[in-house]
The first five atom37 places (N, CA, C, CB, O) and aatype in JSON, in Angstrom:
{
  "aatype": [12, 11, 13, 0, 6, 1, 8, 4, 19, 14, 2, 0, 14, 0, 10, 15, 3, 5, 3, 19, 7, 0, 10, 10, 8, 5, 9, 7, 7, 17, 2, 0, 9, 1, 7, 5, 10, 6, 1, 2, 13, 0, 10, 1, 3, 13, 8, 6, 16, 9, 0, 13, 19, 2, 0, 10, 0, 17, 12, 9, 8, 5, 5, 3, 8, 8, 14, 5, 12, 6, 19, 7, 18, 2, 2, 19, 19, 10, 1, 13, 4, 16, 8, 15, 0, 7, 7, 0, 9, 16, 6, 2, 3, 13, 9, 4, 0, 0, 1, 0, 15, 19, 9, 18, 0, 5, 1, 19, 7, 0],
  "atom_mask": [
    [1, 1, 1, 1, 1],
    [1, 1, 1, 1, 1],
    [1, 1, 1, 1, 1],
    [1, 1, 1, 1, 1],
    [1, 1, 1, 1, 1],
    [1, 1, 1, 1, 1],
    [1, 1, 1, 1, 1],
    [1, 1, 1, 1, 1],
    [1, 1, 1, 1, 1],
    [1, 1, 1, 1, 1],
    [1, 1, 1, 1, 1],
    [1, 1, 1, 1, 1],
    [1, 1, 1, 1, 1],
    [1, 1, 1, 1, 1],
    [1, 1, 1, 1, 1],
    [1, 1, 1, 1, 1],
    [1, 1, 1, 1, 1],
    [1, 1, 1, 1, 1],
    [1, 1, 1, 1, 1],
    [1, 1, 1, 1, 1],
    [1, 1, 1, 0, 1],
    [1, 1, 1, 1, 1],
    [1, 1, 1, 1, 1],
    [1, 1, 1, 1, 1],
    [1, 1, 1, 1, 1],
    [1, 1, 1, 1, 1],
    [1, 1, 1, 1, 1],
    [1, 1, 1, 0, 1],
    [1, 1, 1, 0, 1],
    [1, 1, 1, 1, 1],
    [1, 1, 1, 1, 1],
    [1, 1, 1, 1, 1],
    [1, 1, 1, 1, 1],
    [1, 1, 1, 1, 1],
    [1, 1, 1, 0, 1],
    [1, 1, 1, 1, 1],
    [1, 1, 1, 1, 1],
    [1, 1, 1, 1, 1],
    [1, 1, 1, 1, 1],
    [1, 1, 1, 1, 1],
    [1, 1, 1, 1, 1],
    [1, 1, 1, 1, 1],
    [1, 1, 1, 1, 1],
    [1, 1, 1, 1, 1],
    [1, 1, 1, 1, 1],
    [1, 1, 1, 1, 1],
    [1, 1, 1, 1, 1],
    [1, 1, 1, 1, 1],
    [1, 1, 1, 1, 1],
    [1, 1, 1, 1, 1],
    [1, 1, 1, 1, 1],
    [1, 1, 1, 1, 1],
    [1, 1, 1, 1, 1],
    [1, 1, 1, 1, 1],
    [1, 1, 1, 1, 1],
    [1, 1, 1, 1, 1],
    [1, 1, 1, 1, 1],
    [1, 1, 1, 1, 1],
    [1, 1, 1, 1, 1],
    [1, 1, 1, 1, 1],
    [1, 1, 1, 1, 1],
    [1, 1, 1, 1, 1],
    [1, 1, 1, 1, 1],
    [1, 1, 1, 1, 1],
    [1, 1, 1, 1, 1],
    [1, 1, 1, 1, 1],
    [1, 1, 1, 1, 1],
    [1, 1, 1, 1, 1],
    [1, 1, 1, 1, 1],
    [1, 1, 1, 1, 1],
    [1, 1, 1, 1, 1],
    [1, 1, 1, 0, 1],
    [1, 1, 1, 1, 1],
    [1, 1, 1, 1, 1],
    [1, 1, 1, 1, 1],
    [1, 1, 1, 1, 1],
    [1, 1, 1, 1, 1],
    [1, 1, 1, 1, 1],
    [1, 1, 1, 1, 1],
    [1, 1, 1, 1, 1],
    [1, 1, 1, 1, 1],
    [1, 1, 1, 1, 1],
    [1, 1, 1, 1, 1],
    [1, 1, 1, 1, 1],
    [1, 1, 1, 1, 1],
    [1, 1, 1, 0, 1],
    [1, 1, 1, 0, 1],
    [1, 1, 1, 1, 1],
    [1, 1, 1, 1, 1],
    [1, 1, 1, 1, 1],
    [1, 1, 1, 1, 1],
    [1, 1, 1, 1, 1],
    [1, 1, 1, 1, 1],
    [1, 1, 1, 1, 1],
    [1, 1, 1, 1, 1],
    [1, 1, 1, 1, 1],
    [1, 1, 1, 1, 1],
    [1, 1, 1, 1, 1],
    [1, 1, 1, 1, 1],
    [1, 1, 1, 1, 1],
    [1, 1, 1, 1, 1],
    [1, 1, 1, 1, 1],
    [1, 1, 1, 1, 1],
    [1, 1, 1, 1, 1],
    [1, 1, 1, 1, 1],
    [1, 1, 1, 1, 1],
    [1, 1, 1, 1, 1],
    [1, 1, 1, 1, 1],
    [1, 1, 1, 0, 1],
    [1, 1, 1, 1, 1]
  ],
  "atom_positions": [
    [[0.85, -1.18, 0.0], [0.0, 0.0, 0.0], [0.89, 1.24, 0.0], [-0.97, 0.0, 1.23], [1.89, 1.3, 0.72]],
    [[0.53, 2.22, -0.8], [1.28, 3.46, -0.87], [1.14, 4.25, 0.43], [0.8, 4.32, -2.07], [0.13, 4.15, 1.13]],
    [[2.18, 5.02, 0.76], [2.16, 5.8, 2.0], [0.95, 6.73, 2.07], [3.44, 6.61, 2.14], [0.36, 6.87, 3.14]],
    [[0.58, 7.36, 0.96], [-0.52, 8.32, 0.97], [-1.87, 7.66, 1.27], [-0.6, 9.04, -0.36], [-2.83, 8.35, 1.6]],
    [[-1.94, 6.34, 1.16], [-3.18, 5.62, 1.42], [-3.23, 5.04, 2.83], [-3.35, 4.51, 0.4], [-4.23, 4.44, 3.22]],
    [[-2.17, 5.22, 3.57], [-2.09, 4.66, 4.92], [-2.43, 5.72, 5.96], [-0.69, 4.08, 5.18], [-2.54, 6.91, 5.64]],
    [[-2.59, 5.28, 7.19], [-2.88, 6.18, 8.31], [-1.79, 6.03, 9.37], [-4.27, 5.88, 8.92], [-1.23, 4.95, 9.55]],
    [[-1.5, 7.12, 10.06], [-0.51, 7.1, 11.13], [-1.0, 6.2, 12.27], [-0.24, 8.53, 11.65], [-2.19, 6.08, 12.53]],
    [[-0.03, 5.58, 12.93], [-0.34, 4.7, 14.06], [0.4, 5.2, 15.3], [0.05, 3.22, 13.75], [1.48, 5.78, 15.18]],
    [[-0.16, 4.99, 16.47], [0.53, 5.41, 17.7], [1.83, 4.62, 17.89], [-0.39, 5.21, 18.93], [1.93, 3.45, 17.51]],
    [[2.8, 5.28, 18.49], [4.06, 4.64, 18.89], [4.8, 3.96, 17.74], [3.79, 3.61, 19.95], [5.35, 2.87, 17.9]],
    [[4.82, 4.61, 16.59], [5.58, 4.06, 15.45], [7.06, 4.03, 15.81], [5.34, 4.91, 14.15], [7.57, 4.99, 16.38]],
    [[7.74, 2.95, 15.47], [9.17, 2.85, 15.8], [10.04, 3.68, 14.86], [9.61, 1.39, 15.76], [9.67, 3.93, 13.71]],
    [[11.18, 4.09, 15.36], [12.14, 4.84, 14.56], [12.66, 3.95, 13.43], [13.31, 5.36, 15.43], [12.83, 2.75, 13.59]],
    [[12.92, 4.58, 12.29], [13.53, 3.9, 11.17], [15.03, 4.17, 11.19], [12.91, 4.35, 9.82], [15.48, 5.23, 11.63]],
    [[15.8, 3.21, 10.72], [17.25, 3.43, 10.59], [17.51, 4.39, 9.44], [18.01, 2.09, 10.37], [16.66, 4.57, 8.57]],
    [[18.69, 5.0, 9.43], [19.06, 5.87, 8.32], [19.01, 5.11, 7.0], [20.47, 6.46, 8.54], [18.63, 5.66, 5.97]],
    [[19.4, 3.85, 7.04], [19.38, 3.02, 5.84], [17.93, 2.82, 5.35], [20.06, 1.66, 6.12], [17.67, 2.9, 4.15]],
    [[17.01, 2.55, 6.27], [15.61, 2.39, 5.91], [15.04, 3.68, 5.33], [14.79, 1.96, 7.13], [14.32, 3.65, 4.33]],
    [[15.37, 4.81, 5.95], [14.9, 6.1, 5.45], [15.39, 6.31, 4.03], [15.39, 7.26, 6.37], [14.61, 6.68, 3.15]],
    [[16.66, 6.07, 3.79], [17.22, 6.23, 2.45], [16.54, 5.33, 1.42], [0.0, 0.0, 0.0], [16.32, 5.75, 0.28]],
    [[16.21, 4.12, 1.82], [15.58, 3.18, 0.91], [14.13, 3.56, 0.59], [15.61, 1.78, 1.5], [13.62, 3.22, -0.47]],
    [[13.47, 4.28, 1.51], [12.06, 4.65, 1.33], [11.86, 6.0, 0.65], [11.37, 4.65, 2.65], [10.78, 6.28, 0.15]],
    [[12.88, 6.84, 0.63], [12.73, 8.21, 0.11], [12.19, 8.25, -1.31], [14.05, 8.92, 0.16], [11.43, 9.16, -1.65]],
    [[12.57, 7.3, -2.15], [12.11, 7.33, -3.54], [10.59, 7.22, -3.65], [12.76, 6.2, -4.33], [10.01, 7.58, -4.68]],
    [[9.94, 6.73, -2.6], [8.48, 6.57, -2.62], [7.74, 7.88, -2.37], [8.06, 5.55, -1.59], [6.52, 7.96, -2.56]],
    [[8.46, 8.91, -1.94], [7.82, 10.21, -1.66], [8.62, 11.3, -2.37], [7.73, 10.5, -0.12], [9.25, 12.13, -1.72]],
    [[8.59, 11.3, -3.67], [9.36, 12.23, -4.48], [9.29, 13.67, -3.99], [0.0, 0.0, 0.0], [8.24, 14.14, -3.56]],
    [[10.42, 14.36, -4.08], [10.49, 15.76, -3.69], [10.92, 15.99, -2.26], [0.0, 0.0, 0.0], [11.22, 17.12, -1.89]],
    [[10.96, 14.94, -1.46], [11.34, 15.05, -0.06], [12.79, 14.64, 0.13], [10.42, 14.19, 0.82], [13.31, 13.82, -0.62]],
    [[13.43, 15.22, 1.14], [14.8, 14.88, 1.49], [14.88, 14.59, 2.99], [15.78, 16.02, 1.11], [14.08, 15.1, 3.77]],
    [[15.83, 13.77, 3.37], [16.13, 13.55, 4.78], [17.27, 14.5, 5.14], [16.51, 12.03, 5.08], [18.4, 14.35, 4.67]],
    [[16.95, 15.49, 5.98], [17.92, 16.52, 6.36], [17.91, 16.65, 7.88], [17.6, 17.89, 5.67], [16.86, 16.9, 8.48]],
    [[19.07, 16.47, 8.49], [19.21, 16.59, 9.94], [18.16, 15.78, 10.7], [19.12, 18.05, 10.34], [17.58, 16.26, 11.67]],
    [[17.93, 14.55, 10.25], [17.02, 13.66, 10.96], [15.55, 13.96, 10.79], [0.0, 0.0, 0.0], [14.73, 13.54, 11.6]],
    [[15.21, 14.7, 9.73], [13.81, 15.03, 9.46], [13.54, 14.88, 7.98], [13.47, 16.46, 9.94], [14.44, 15.04, 7.15]],
    [[12.29, 14.58, 7.64], [11.88, 14.64, 6.24], [11.5, 16.08, 5.95], [10.68, 13.67, 5.94], [10.72, 16.68, 6.69]],
    [[12.04, 16.64, 4.88], [11.84, 18.07, 4.59], [11.51, 18.27, 3.12], [13.09, 18.88, 4.97], [12.06, 17.61, 2.24]],
    [[10.6, 19.21, 2.89], [10.27, 19.63, 1.52], [9.81, 21.07, 1.53], [9.18, 18.72, 0.91], [9.12, 21.52, 2.44]],
    [[10.22, 21.79, 0.49], [9.79, 23.16, 0.26], [8.74, 23.15, -0.85], [11.0, 24.09, -0.12], [9.02, 22.69, -1.96]],
    [[7.55, 23.63, -0.56], [6.46, 23.69, -1.53], [6.34, 25.12, -2.06], [5.12, 23.22, -0.89], [6.1, 26.05, -1.29]],
    [[6.52, 25.3, -3.35], [6.4, 26.61, -3.99], [4.95, 26.83, -4.41], [7.36, 26.74, -5.22], [4.32, 25.96, -5.01]],
    [[4.44, 28.01, -4.08], [3.06, 28.35, -4.41], [3.03, 29.7, -5.13], [2.19, 28.39, -3.13], [4.02, 30.42, -5.17]],
    [[1.88, 30.03, -5.71], [1.76, 31.22, -6.56], [1.77, 32.53, -5.76], [0.48, 31.14, -7.38], [2.44, 33.49, -6.15]],
    [[1.05, 32.57, -4.65], [0.93, 33.81, -3.89], [0.49, 33.49, -2.46], [-0.09, 34.78, -4.57], [0.34, 32.32, -2.1]],
    [[0.29, 34.52, -1.66], [-0.04, 34.31, -0.26], [-1.39, 33.61, -0.08], [-0.05, 35.64, 0.46], [-1.54, 32.75, 0.78]],
    [[-2.36, 33.99, -0.9], [-3.69, 33.36, -0.8], [-3.58, 31.86, -1.04], [-4.67, 34.0, -1.81], [-4.15, 31.07, -0.29]],
    [[-2.85, 31.45, -2.08], [-2.67, 30.03, -2.38], [-1.88, 29.34, -1.26], [-1.94, 29.85, -3.72], [-2.15, 28.19, -0.91]],
    [[-0.92, 30.05, -0.7], [-0.12, 29.5, 0.4], [-1.0, 29.19, 1.61], [1.0, 30.48, 0.8], [-0.91, 28.1, 2.18]],
    [[-1.83, 30.12, 1.99], [-2.68, 29.93, 3.16], [-3.74, 28.85, 2.89], [-3.37, 31.25, 3.56], [-4.07, 28.08, 3.8]],
    [[-4.26, 28.78, 1.69], [-5.2, 27.72, 1.35], [-4.53, 26.35, 1.47], [-5.76, 27.92, -0.08], [-5.14, 25.4, 1.96]],
    [[-3.28, 26.26, 1.03], [-2.52, 25.01, 1.15], [-2.29, 24.68, 2.62], [-1.17, 25.12, 0.41], [-2.45, 23.53, 3.03]],
    [[-1.92, 25.66, 3.42], [-1.69, 25.44, 4.85], [-2.98, 24.95, 5.53], [-1.18, 26.74, 5.54], [-2.94, 24.06, 6.37]],
    [[-4.11, 25.53, 5.17], [-5.38, 25.1, 5.75], [-5.71, 23.66, 5.36], [-6.5, 26.04, 5.31], [-6.21, 22.89, 6.19]],
    [[-5.45, 23.3, 4.12], [-5.68, 21.92, 3.69], [-4.75, 20.97, 4.44], [-5.49, 21.77, 2.16], [-5.16, 19.89, 4.86]],
    [[-3.49, 21.37, 4.6], [-2.54, 20.57, 5.37], [-3.01, 20.41, 6.8], [-1.15, 21.21, 5.34], [-2.94, 19.31, 7.36]],
    [[-3.49, 21.49, 7.4], [-3.92, 21.45, 8.8], [-5.02, 20.41, 9.01], [-4.42, 22.84, 9.25], [-5.02, 19.71, 10.02]],
    [[-5.93, 20.31, 8.07], [-7.0, 19.33, 8.19], [-6.42, 17.91, 8.18], [-8.03, 19.5, 7.04], [-6.77, 17.09, 9.03]],
    [[-5.54, 17.63, 7.22], [-4.94, 16.31, 7.12], [-4.1, 16.0, 8.36], [-4.08, 16.21, 5.86], [-4.19, 14.91, 8.92]],
    [[-3.3, 16.96, 8.78], [-2.41, 16.77, 9.93], [-3.22, 16.49, 11.19], [-1.52, 18.0, 10.13], [-2.85, 15.64, 12.0]],
    [[-4.31, 17.2, 11.36], [-5.18, 16.97, 12.51], [-5.77, 15.56, 12.46], [-6.3, 18.02, 12.56], [-5.82, 14.88, 13.48]],
    [[-6.22, 15.14, 11.29], [-6.8, 13.8, 11.14], [-5.79, 12.7, 11.44], [-7.35, 13.62, 9.73], [-6.14, 11.66, 12.01]],
    [[-4.52, 12.93, 11.07], [-3.47, 11.94, 11.31], [-2.86, 12.08, 12.7], [-2.38, 12.08, 10.25], [-2.15, 11.18, 13.15]],
    [[-3.13, 13.18, 13.38], [-2.57, 13.46, 14.7], [-1.04, 13.34, 14.68], [-3.16, 12.5, 15.75], [-0.42, 12.72, 15.56]],
    [[-0.46, 13.95, 13.65], [1.0, 13.9, 13.48], [1.44, 15.25, 12.93], [1.44, 12.71, 12.53], [1.23, 15.53, 11.75]],
    [[2.03, 16.07, 13.75], [2.22, 17.49, 13.45], [3.67, 17.82, 13.08], [1.8, 18.33, 14.64], [4.59, 17.43, 13.79]],
    [[3.86, 18.51, 11.97], [5.2, 18.86, 11.51], [5.66, 20.21, 12.06], [5.25, 18.88, 9.99], [4.89, 20.95, 12.68]],
    [[6.92, 20.5, 11.81], [7.4, 21.87, 11.91], [7.04, 22.5, 10.57], [8.98, 21.96, 12.22], [7.19, 21.87, 9.53]],
    [[6.57, 23.73, 10.6], [6.1, 24.36, 9.38], [6.59, 25.81, 9.33], [4.56, 24.29, 9.29], [6.45, 26.55, 10.31]],
    [[7.16, 26.19, 8.2], [7.53, 27.59, 7.95], [6.67, 28.08, 6.8], [9.08, 27.75, 7.62], [6.63, 27.46, 5.74]],
    [[5.98, 29.18, 7.03], [5.07, 29.72, 6.03], [5.59, 31.07, 5.56], [3.62, 29.84, 6.59], [5.82, 31.97, 6.37]],
    [[5.79, 31.19, 4.25], [6.21, 32.45, 3.65], [5.13, 32.98, 2.73], [0.0, 0.0, 0.0], [4.03, 32.45, 2.68]],
    [[5.46, 34.03, 1.99], [4.5, 34.63, 1.06], [4.04, 33.61, 0.02], [5.12, 35.86, 0.36], [2.84, 33.49, -0.24]],
    [[4.99, 32.89, -0.58], [4.63, 31.96, -1.64], [5.34, 30.61, -1.5], [4.96, 32.59, -3.0], [5.67, 29.96, -2.49]],
    [[5.56, 30.21, -0.28], [6.14, 28.88, -0.05], [5.85, 28.39, 1.36], [7.66, 28.91, -0.3], [5.59, 29.17, 2.28]],
    [[5.9, 27.06, 1.5], [5.74, 26.39, 2.79], [6.84, 25.35, 2.88], [4.31, 25.75, 2.94], [7.03, 24.55, 1.97]],
    [[7.56, 25.36, 3.99], [8.55, 24.32, 4.26], [7.99, 23.44, 5.37], [9.95, 24.94, 4.66], [7.63, 23.92, 6.45]],
    [[7.9, 22.14, 5.09], [7.45, 21.17, 6.09], [8.62, 20.31, 6.5], [6.28, 20.3, 5.55], [9.45, 19.93, 5.67]],
    [[8.67, 20.0, 7.78], [9.67, 19.09, 8.34], [8.96, 18.12, 9.27], [10.81, 19.87, 9.09], [8.35, 18.52, 10.26]],
    [[9.06, 16.83, 8.94], [8.43, 15.8, 9.76], [9.48, 14.96, 10.46], [7.54, 14.91, 8.9], [10.46, 14.53, 9.86]],
    [[9.26, 14.74, 11.75], [9.95, 13.73, 12.54], [8.96, 13.34, 13.63], [11.35, 14.25, 13.13], [7.93, 13.99, 13.8]],
    [[9.27, 12.3, 14.38], [8.32, 11.79, 15.36], [8.88, 11.97, 16.77], [8.0, 10.3, 15.1], [9.83, 11.29, 17.16]],
    [[8.29, 12.88, 17.51], [8.78, 13.19, 18.85], [8.7, 11.97, 19.78], [7.97, 14.34, 19.44], [9.59, 11.76, 20.6]],
    [[7.63, 11.17, 19.65], [7.49, 10.01, 20.54], [8.51, 8.91, 20.23], [6.08, 9.44, 20.42], [8.66, 7.97, 21.01]],
    [[9.22, 9.03, 19.09], [10.29, 8.09, 18.75], [11.65, 8.76, 18.95], [10.14, 7.58, 17.28], [12.63, 8.42, 18.28]],
    [[11.7, 9.71, 19.86], [12.96, 10.38, 20.16], [13.39, 11.37, 19.1], [0.0, 0.0, 0.0], [14.58, 11.68, 18.99]],
    [[12.44, 11.87, 18.31], [12.76, 12.83, 17.26], [13.28, 12.18, 15.99], [0.0, 0.0, 0.0], [13.81, 12.87, 15.12]],
    [[13.14, 10.87, 15.89], [13.6, 10.13, 14.71], [12.51, 10.14, 13.63], [13.98, 8.67, 15.09], [11.38, 10.57, 13.87]],
    [[12.87, 9.67, 12.46], [11.91, 9.51, 11.37], [11.26, 8.14, 11.5], [12.61, 9.67, 9.99], [11.93, 7.13, 11.72]],
    [[9.92, 8.12, 11.36], [9.15, 6.88, 11.4], [8.31, 6.79, 10.13], [8.24, 6.82, 12.68], [8.29, 7.7, 9.3]],
    [[7.61, 5.67, 9.98], [6.7, 5.55, 8.84], [5.59, 6.6, 8.9], [6.09, 4.15, 8.79], [5.08, 6.99, 7.86]],
    [[5.21, 7.06, 10.09], [4.2, 8.12, 10.2], [4.65, 9.37, 9.45], [3.93, 8.46, 11.67], [3.84, 10.05, 8.84]],
    [[5.95, 9.66, 9.5], [6.46, 10.84, 8.79], [6.34, 10.65, 7.28], [7.93, 11.1, 9.17], [6.0, 11.58, 6.56]],
    [[6.61, 9.44, 6.81], [6.46, 9.15, 5.38], [4.99, 9.24, 4.97], [7.02, 7.75, 5.06], [4.68, 9.74, 3.89]],
    [[4.1, 8.77, 5.82], [2.67, 8.84, 5.51], [2.22, 10.28, 5.36], [1.85, 8.14, 6.61], [1.57, 10.63, 4.38]],
    [[2.57, 11.13, 6.32], [2.14, 12.53, 6.26], [2.84, 13.28, 5.14], [2.41, 13.22, 7.59], [2.24, 14.15, 4.51]],
    [[4.1, 12.96, 4.88], [4.82, 13.59, 3.77], [4.13, 13.25, 2.44], [6.3, 13.14, 3.74], [3.92, 14.12, 1.61]],
    [[3.8, 11.98, 2.26], [3.13, 11.56, 1.03], [1.77, 12.23, 0.89], [2.98, 10.03, 0.99], [1.4, 12.67, -0.19]],
    [[1.03, 12.3, 1.99], [-0.28, 12.94, 1.95], [-0.16, 14.44, 1.65], [-1.02, 12.72, 3.29], [-0.98, 15.0, 0.93]],
    [[0.86, 15.09, 2.2], [1.09, 16.51, 1.93], [1.4, 16.72, 0.44], [2.25, 17.06, 2.8], [0.94, 17.69, -0.16]],
    [[2.16, 15.82, -0.14], [2.48, 15.92, -1.57], [1.23, 15.77, -2.43], [3.51, 14.86, -1.96], [1.08, 16.45, -3.44]],
    [[0.33, 14.88, -2.03], [-0.93, 14.71, -2.76], [-1.76, 15.98, -2.68], [-1.72, 13.52, -2.2], [-2.31, 16.43, -3.69]],
    [[-1.86, 16.56, -1.51], [-2.6, 17.82, -1.35], [-2.01, 18.9, -2.22], [-2.6, 18.27, 0.12], [-2.74, 19.64, -2.89]],
    [[-0.69, 19.0, -2.23], [0.0, 20.0, -3.06], [-0.33, 19.78, -4.54], [1.53, 19.94, -2.84], [-0.68, 20.72, -5.25]],
    [[-0.21, 18.54, -5.01], [-0.49, 18.25, -6.41], [-1.92, 18.59, -6.78], [-0.21, 16.78, -6.7], [-2.17, 19.09, -7.88]],
    [[-2.85, 18.34, -5.89], [-4.26, 18.68, -6.15], [-4.47, 20.18, -6.21], [-5.15, 18.07, -5.07], [-5.27, 20.67, -7.01]],
    [[-3.75, 20.92, -5.38], [-3.96, 22.37, -5.3], [-3.33, 23.1, -6.47], [-3.4, 22.92, -4.0], [-3.9, 24.07, -6.97]],
    [[-2.16, 22.65, -6.91], [-1.47, 23.37, -7.98], [-1.66, 22.7, -9.34], [0.02, 23.47, -7.67], [-1.14, 23.18, -10.35]],
    [[-2.42, 21.6, -9.36], [-2.7, 20.93, -10.61], [-1.5, 20.21, -11.21], [0.0, 0.0, 0.0], [-1.42, 20.02, -12.42]],
    [[-0.57, 19.81, -10.34], [0.64, 19.13, -10.84], [0.35, 17.68, -11.12], [1.79, 19.24, -9.83], [1.24, 16.94, -11.54]]
  ]
}
């Protein structure tokens, strides 16, 4: 099952760096940087940026898995890691990253 079709689970275990590297190809556009999954989403303007953030907020709330988020005029940077796994990357991070990418593609028509 693809990550975007899965749901976050409580107490997901940390993934090894090797596992993270092997899974990254499944969530195109994301990088593992300083122990977090990170992606910069480029948007047209502030209105589109806030609409994207609101769509993300709904998904993030449903998954109960919250990222670090930087919001600019026409971009959003998301960083996922799992605090309950000691700040490591888990499959929950891949699930939310994949879901965020789907939301982005739907919003910008990519």
